[in-house]
C-alpha positions as CSV (number, residue, x, y, z in Angstrom):
1,X,48.5,-0.2,-17.2
2,X,47.6,0.3,-13.6
3,X,47.2,4.0,-14.3
4,X,44.7,3.2,-17.0
5,X,42.6,1.0,-14.7
6,X,42.8,3.5,-11.9
7,X,41.7,6.4,-14.3
8,X,38.9,4.2,-15.7
9,X,37.7,3.3,-12.2
10,X,37.8,7.0,-11.2
11,X,35.8,8.0,-14.2
12,X,33.1,5.4,-13.4
13,X,32.8,6.6,-9.9
14,X,32.7,10.2,-11.1
15,X,30.0,9.6,-13.7
16,X,27.9,7.4,-11.4
17,X,27.9,10.1,-8.7
18,X,26.6,12.6,-11.3
19,X,23.6,10.4,-12.3
20,X,22.3,9.8,-8.8
21,X,18.9,11.3,-8.0
22,X,18.0,12.3,-4.5
23,X,14.8,11.3,-2.9
24,X,13.0,13.8,-0.7
25,X,10.4,12.1,1.4
26,X,8.7,15.3,2.5
27,X,8.4,16.6,-1.1
28,X,7.0,13.2,-2.3
29,X,4.5,13.2,0.6
30,X,3.3,16.7,-0.6
31,X,3.0,15.4,-4.2
32,X,1.1,12.4,-3.0
33,X,-1.3,14.5,-0.9
34,X,-2.1,16.7,-3.9
35,X,-2.8,13.7,-6.1
36,X,-4.9,12.0,-3.4
37,X,-7.0,15.1,-2.8
38,X,-7.7,15.4,-6.5
39,X,-8.7,11.8,-6.6
40,X,-11.0,12.1,-3.6
41,X,-12.7,15.2,-5.1
42,X,-13.0,13.6,-8.6
43,X,-14.6,10.5,-7.2
44,X,-16.7,12.2,-4.6
45,X,-15.3,10.0,-1.8
46,X,-16.2,10.3,1.8
47,X,-12.9,9.1,3.3
48,X,-11.1,9.5,6.6
49,X,-7.4,10.0,7.1
50,X,-6.0,7.6,9.6
51,X,-3.1,8.5,11.9
52,X,-0.9,6.1,9.8
53,X,-1.4,8.4,6.8
54,X,-3.8,6.3,4.7
55,X,-7.2,7.4,3.7
56,X,-10.0,4.9,4.1
57,X,-13.7,4.4,4.0
58,X,-15.4,1.4,5.5
59,X,-17.8,0.4,2.8
60,X,-19.5,-2.6,4.5
61,X,-19.7,-4.2,7.9
62,X,-21.7,-7.3,8.7
63,X,-23.9,-7.8,11.8
64,X,-23.1,-10.7,14.0
65,X,-20.8,-11.9,16.7
66,X,-17.8,-9.6,16.9
67,X,-14.5,-11.3,16.4
68,X,-11.1,-9.8,17.2
69,X,-9.6,-7.0,15.1
70,X,-6.8,-7.9,12.7
71,X,-3.3,-7.9,14.4
72,X,0.2,-7.8,12.9
73,X,0.8,-11.5,13.7
74,X,-2.4,-12.7,11.9
75,X,-3.0,-13.9,8.4
76,X,-6.1,-12.4,6.6
77,X,-8.3,-14.1,4.1
78,X,-9.3,-11.4,1.6
79,X,-10.5,-10.6,-1.9
80,X,-9.1,-7.4,-3.2
81,X,-8.4,-5.2,-6.2
82,X,-5.4,-2.9,-6.3
83,X,-5.4,0.1,-8.7
84,X,-3.4,3.1,-9.5
85,X,-5.0,6.6,-9.3
86,X,-5.5,6.5,-13.1
87,X,-7.7,3.4,-12.8
88,X,-5.2,0.8,-14.0
89,X,-5.6,-2.4,-12.1
90,X,-2.2,-3.8,-11.1
91,X,-3.4,-6.7,-8.9
92,X,-6.5,-8.6,-8.1
93,X,-7.3,-11.8,-6.1
94,X,-10.7,-13.4,-5.6
95,X,-9.9,-15.2,-2.3
96,X,-6.4,-15.4,-0.9
97,X,-4.5,-15.7,2.4
98,X,-2.1,-12.9,3.2
99,X,0.2,-12.8,6.2
100,X,0.0,-9.4,7.7
101,X,3.8,-9.3,8.2
102,X,4.3,-9.6,4.4
103,X,2.0,-6.7,3.4
104,X,3.0,-3.1,2.7
105,X,2.5,-0.9,5.8
106,X,-0.4,1.0,4.3
107,X,-2.3,-2.2,3.6
108,X,-1.6,-3.4,7.1
109,X,-2.9,-0.2,8.6
110,X,-6.1,-0.5,6.7
111,X,-6.6,-4.1,7.7
112,X,-6.1,-3.2,11.4
113,X,-9.0,-0.8,11.2
114,X,-11.4,-3.7,10.5
115,X,-13.1,-6.0,13.0
116,X,-14.3,-9.3,11.6
117,X,-18.0,-10.1,12.3
118,X,-20.2,-13.1,12.0
119,X,-20.9,-13.5,8.3
120,X,-18.6,-13.2,5.2
121,X,-17.6,-10.9,3.9
122,X,-16.9,-9.5,7.3
123,X,-16.0,-6.0,6.1
124,X,-15.2,-4.1,3.0
125,X,-12.8,-1.2,3.0
126,X,-11.5,1.3,0.4
127,X,-7.9,2.4,1.1
128,X,-5.9,5.1,-0.6
129,X,-2.3,4.5,0.3
130,X,0.4,7.2,-0.2
131,X,3.5,5.9,-1.9
132,X,5.7,5.9,1.2
133,X,3.3,3.4,2.8
134,X,3.0,1.4,-0.4
135,X,5.8,0.4,-2.7
136,X,7.8,3.6,-2.2
137,X,10.5,4.2,-4.7
138,X,10.3,0.6,-6.0
139,X,9.1,-0.1,-9.5
140,X,7.4,-3.4,-10.0
141,X,5.3,-4.7,-12.9
142,X,2.8,-2.0,-13.8
143,X,3.4,-0.1,-10.6
144,X,5.7,2.9,-11.2
145,X,7.9,4.2,-8.4
146,X,6.2,6.6,-6.0
147,X,2.7,5.5,-6.9
148,X,-0.3,6.2,-4.7
149,X,-2.3,2.9,-4.4
150,X,-6.1,2.4,-4.2
151,X,-7.3,-0.9,-2.8
152,X,-10.8,-2.2,-2.3
153,X,-10.6,-5.1,0.1
154,X,-13.1,-7.6,1.4
155,X,-12.0,-9.1,4.6
156,X,-13.3,-12.7,4.7
157,X,-11.5,-14.2,7.6
158,X,-8.7,-13.8,10.2
159,X,-6.4,-16.6,11.2
160,X,-4.9,-15.4,14.6
161,X,-1.2,-15.8,15.0
162,X,-0.8,-17.5,11.7
163,X,1.3,-14.7,10.0
164,X,4.3,-14.8,12.4
């Protein structure tokens, strides 16, 4: 009986090893880059690539007294829409508070590019976030694994130090 369990366990390990897929970050980054460039061209966007790897365009800034830039320890008050490259909206909020520490790294990078000014909305940004800086290999809701994300975000306010 022990031999049967041992054999069965060995077969499970053997078959599970055969079904594993390997993830190649460099290859995925190249795939994302091709998709992003096609999206930029198709939508005639004037975006800049940040050192973090996201593409962005500041769509609006407001005149007024300059407030601090967004920091990792802050909470941001935003309205946003998140879409996939095919135009499918996967998330949208009219006004919400988001601790920076809880956001995907690409979203954080985009928010850190903004400085809040005197009147709301303080700034509007378009961000194109490669999959590695978004949800990566995770599938969730209508967002498939390795998806490039497109966010349009209105920064309404910053609560310094509230997102620790």
